[in-house]
N, C-alpha and C positions, 0 to 999 in steps of 0.2 A: 886200415879200413876206417872210414869215418862214419859213425853210427848216428850222426846228428839228424839224418833224415827220418829216423824212427821216432814215432810219437805214440805214446800210450794214450789211446783215445777212450777206453772204457775198461773198467775192472769189475769183475763179479767175484764175490768171496763167499765161501761156505765154511763155517767154523767146524773144526774137527770134533768128534764126540769126546766127552769128558775122559773116557778111559784111554784115549790116544794122546790127550794133551799132556799127560804126566811126563812123557818122554821129550817134550819140547815142541811137538807138532802143534801148530796153531790152527791150520786149516788149509784149504785148497782154493786157488785162484784161477780164473780164466781172464785173459786179457785180449783186448782188440788193439791191433797195431795199424795206425794210419787209416783206421776206418775200413780196412779191407781184409785183414787177416786176424783170425782168432786162434789163440793157443789155449788149450784146456789142460787140466791136470797138473798145474804148477803148485808145488808144495811150499808152504810158508812155515818156517820154524823159528824158534827163539833158542839160540845157543849162547850160553855165557853172557846173557843180556843183549846180544846182537840179533837183529832180525836177518834171516837168510831166506833166499828164494832159490828153489831148486828146479831145474828143467824137468819137463815131463819125461818119465821113463816107463818102460814096461819090463817085466821080468819073464825070462824064458823058463822052461821046465826045470832047469838046474838052479833057478833063483838068481841068475846073473842079470844085472841091470843093463838095459840098452836104451839110449836116448831115442825118444820118439821123433824129435827134430834135432838137427845139428845147427847150432847157432854160433856165429863167431863170438869170441870172448868179449870184444868191445860192444857188440850189439846186445849180448846177453846182459852185460853190465847196465846198459841203458834201459833195457826192459825191466830188470830187477829193481833198479832205482825208481823207475816209474811206478811199479807195483807198490813198493814200500811207501813212497810219497803219497800215493792215493789212499792206501790203508791208514796212514797216519792222519792225513787231512780229513778223512771221514770218521776218524776216531775209532776205527776197528782195532788198530794197534796204538798203544799208548806208551 
């Protein structure tokens, strides 16, 4: 699959509360793709000095995680890179 058709056209970011940031959570992002699709609930973390972006999930009654949307790995890589680039360019992440 070629994900070059995906373009992150807008990112919104909300910083996590201080008590949650101790575990590496930085905040939550929503992203607009190609100006037509918005994904909300994207988790942004810092793990061992690396920024990571996690797909939106929901938890069932047993606490098991389920993806809200299924995204091909190459497409998710493009989306995650776009989010991190935008957050660094706007100096949200340093």
